[in-house]
C-alpha positions in Angstrom: 68.1 117.9 113.5 64.4 117.4 113.2 62.8 119.3 110.3 59.5 121.1 110.5 56.6 120.3 108.2 57.3 123.5 106.2 61.0 122.6 105.8 60.0 119.1 104.6 58.0 120.6 101.8 61.1 122.4 100.4 63.4 120.4 98.3 66.6 122.0 97.4 68.8 121.1 94.5 72.3 122.4 94.2 73.6 123.1 90.8 77.2 123.9 90.1 77.2 126.2 87.1 80.5 127.8 86.0 81.8 127.5 89.5 78.8 129.2 91.2 76.6 127.1 93.5 72.9 127.9 93.1 70.1 126.7 95.4 66.7 126.0 93.8 63.6 125.6 95.9 60.6 123.7 94.5 58.3 125.3 97.1 58.5 128.8 95.5 61.3 130.0 97.8 63.7 132.5 96.2 66.8 131.3 94.4 69.8 132.0 96.6 73.2 132.0 95.0 76.2 130.9 96.9 79.6 132.0 95.9 82.1 129.2 95.3 85.5 128.9 93.8 85.4 129.9 90.1 86.9 127.4 87.8 89.7 128.7 85.6 88.6 129.3 82.1 90.4 127.2 79.5 90.1 127.3 75.8 91.9 127.6 72.5 93.9 130.7 73.6 94.7 129.9 77.2 98.3 130.8 76.7 97.9 134.0 74.7 97.0 137.6 75.5 95.7 138.3 72.0 92.9 135.9 71.0 90.9 138.3 68.9 94.0 139.2 66.8 94.9 135.5 66.3 91.3 134.6 65.3 91.5 137.3 62.6 95.1 136.6 61.4 94.8 132.8 61.3 91.8 132.9 58.9 94.4 132.9 56.2 96.9 130.7 57.8 94.6 127.9 59.0 94.6 124.6 57.2 92.9 122.2 59.6 91.1 122.2 62.9 94.2 121.1 64.7 96.6 123.6 63.2 99.3 123.1 65.8 100.4 120.0 63.9 100.4 121.5 60.4 103.6 122.3 58.5 104.7 123.1 55.0 107.7 121.4 53.6 110.4 122.4 51.1 107.9 121.9 48.3 105.3 124.2 50.1 102.8 121.3 50.1 100.9 121.2 53.3 100.9 118.1 55.5 99.6 117.0 58.9 101.7 114.8 61.1 99.8 111.5 61.4 101.0 107.9 61.5 99.0 107.2 58.3 100.7 110.0 56.4 102.9 108.7 53.7 106.5 108.9 54.8 107.5 111.7 52.6 109.5 113.4 55.3 112.0 111.7 57.7 109.9 112.7 60.8 106.2 112.3 59.8 105.6 109.4 62.3 105.7 111.9 65.2 103.2 114.8 65.6 104.7 118.2 65.3 103.5 119.0 68.8 105.4 116.1 70.2 108.7 117.1 68.7 111.1 119.3 70.8 112.1 122.7 69.7 115.5 121.3 69.0 114.1 118.7 66.6 111.9 121.3 64.8 114.9 123.6 64.4 117.0 120.7 63.2 114.5 119.8 60.5 114.1 123.4 59.4 117.9 123.7 59.0 118.4 120.5 57.0 120.9 121.1 54.1 119.1 118.6 51.9 115.5 118.2 50.8 112.9 117.6 52.1 113.0 119.9 55.1 110.5 121.8 57.3 109.5 125.3 56.3 106.5 127.0 58.0 105.4 125.2 61.2 102.4 124.9 63.4 99.4 127.1 64.1 101.3 130.3 63.3 103.3 129.0 60.4 106.6 129.9 62.0 109.6 129.6 59.7 113.2 128.9 60.5 114.5 132.4 61.2 111.4 133.3 63.2 111.7 130.2 65.4 115.3 131.0 66.2 114.3 134.6 67.1 111.8 133.2 69.6 114.3 130.6 71.0 116.9 133.3 71.6 114.5 136.0 72.8 112.5 133.8 75.2 115.6 131.8 76.2 113.6 128.6 75.4 115.1 125.2 76.4 115.6 123.1 73.2 114.1 120.1 75.0 110.8 121.9 75.4 108.0 120.4 73.4 106.8 122.4 70.4 103.2 122.1 71.6 100.2 124.5 71.8 101.7 126.4 74.8 105.1 126.9 73.2 103.6 127.9 69.9 101.3 130.5 71.5 104.2 131.9 73.6 106.3 132.3 70.5 103.5 134.0 68.6 102.8 136.5 71.3 106.5 137.3 71.5 106.5 138.1 67.8 103.7 140.6 68.4 105.3 142.3 71.4 109.0 142.2 70.3 109.7 141.4 66.6 106.9 143.7 65.5 106.8 146.3 68.3 104.3 148.6 66.6 101.7 145.8 67.1 102.5 145.4 70.8 102.7 149.1 71.5 99.2 149.6 70.0 97.6 146.6 71.7 99.0 147.3 75.1 98.1 151.0 75.0 101.6 152.3 74.9 100.7 154.7 72.0 97.5 156.7 71.5 94.6 155.1 69.7 95.0 157.0 66.5 94.3 155.9 62.9 98.0 156.3 62.2 99.1 154.0 65.0 96.4 151.5 64.2 97.6 151.3 60.6 101.2 151.0 61.8 100.2 148.0 63.8 98.2 146.6 60.9 101.3 147.0 58.7 103.3 145.0 61.3 100.8 142.2 61.0 101.0 142.2 57.2 104.8 142.2 57.4 104.8 139.1 59.6 102.0 137.1 58.0 101.9 137.1 54.2 98.2 136.3 54.1 97.3 139.7 55.5 96.9 142.7 53.3 98.8 146.0 53.9 96.9 149.0 55.2 98.2 151.4 52.6 100.4 151.4 49.4 104.0 150.6 50.3 107.1 149.6 48.3 105.0 149.2 45.1 102.4 147.0 46.9 98.8 148.2 46.8 96.3 148.4 49.8 95.1 144.9 50.8 97.8 143.2 48.8 100.3 140.9 50.5 103.5 142.7 51.6 105.2 139.7 49.9 103.4 140.0 46.5 106.8 140.0 44.7 107.3 136.5 46.1 103.9 135.3 44.6 102.1 135.6 48.0 98.5 136.6 48.1 96.6 138.2 50.9 93.3 136.5 51.9 92.7 138.6 55.0 91.8 142.3 54.5 93.5 145.0 56.5 90.0 146.2 57.6 89.5 142.9 59.3 92.8 143.1 61.1 92.3 146.7 62.1 89.0 145.9 63.7 90.5 143.0 65.6 93.4 145.1 66.8 91.1 147.9 68.0 88.7 145.4 69.8 91.7 143.6 71.4 93.1 146.8 72.7 89.8 147.6 74.4 89.7 144.2 76.0 93.2 144.6 77.4 92.5 147.9 79.2 
């Protein structure tokens, strides 16, 4: 097709930005957007429904940038699975995220020391991991990777601590009482989060497990704000 002189003066560039095609004319013509297929958004929380909650909770659980490979051993000293890590455990030559659920469970159930204790991004302990395996009917050959860890963590929120899930998913009214019940559920599951009110001799913003020498580094106000904002986003 032969172009007119006017058409020749117009040079169009096509930019693909976030899955949207945009035409730009250098001759002063208006920018005309063209709808294209949107790319699926991927990120840290691509397998979780509750990113705001996790960002708040994990401020006290995080140890490194790649927390999915972090664990605590029987001595409660934190490690990262890397080949250069001293072989203080029988399984340090393999990253945690490359182990299967069956292997992680095996290392958490060792009768002799050393053994795994809290594992991965969400610091999941032996009994909690078994709860997830049973409830989600997870195959023991499944890798204990980012996806599996996020699935387990979300399951804890919606099932093991139902007051959290009920609040976040709008199954109960957005009252101060229900918000604090949800915040208490978070504190009962993650020792680094403070309780929302005095309970069992533990003061507000202290760890629910203070009697076990655990300290809260995340305030209940921070958690409650995250819970409320997450609830709004899930509507």
